[in-house]
C-alpha positions, 0 to 999 in steps of 0.5 A: 519270842513274844515279849509284852513288857508291863510298867504299871502306872502306879509303880516308878517309872522304869529306867533301865528295866522292866517291872515285869516280862510276859514272855511267849516262846517254845523254850527255855534257856537258863543264862548260868553267872558270867563274870569278866571272865577271858578264855583262859578264865581270868578276870580282865578288866579293874573297873566295874563297867570294864567287867559289866561289859565283859559279863555282858559280853559273856552273857549274850555269848552263851544266850548266843550259842543256844540260839537267842539274842538279847530281845529274848531274855526276860530276866536279869539278877546282876550281883554288885560287890559293891552296889553303891559304886553300880548306883555311882556308875548306873549310867556308864553301865545302861551306855554299855546294857543298850550298846552290847543288847538293845533297848527291850529291857527284861526284868532285872535285880541287882543284889549286892553280895560281899563276893564272887566266887573269884575274889577278883569279880566285882559283878556275875549277871545271870539270867533267862530267855524264851526262844521262840 
């Protein structure tokens, strides 16, 4: 994939995301929402950072299985049951992102929600990628 991250000077400087991603490639991969489920379908982790790390790892595992890599992500949406907690944990969550996915940030949004499918889940990530 060829990806151009676009961050216009007139917008607030992005931290941990890109304002826009212009992606060219030949394959689109749509990634289903991933929570902190283990291989047995049980939510693992009691804290937001623990669950975020597992959910991101699950998202990246699905992407790799489809032939992609973290740099191929064009868009990721984060659904959080507690946006205030997400903001408070943002530095740690950013560190987890950089360790697992690098610094080629996709266009992103964080959406506050009442609850997720599994009541123990605190966060869910979905997105799409453009592969060469």
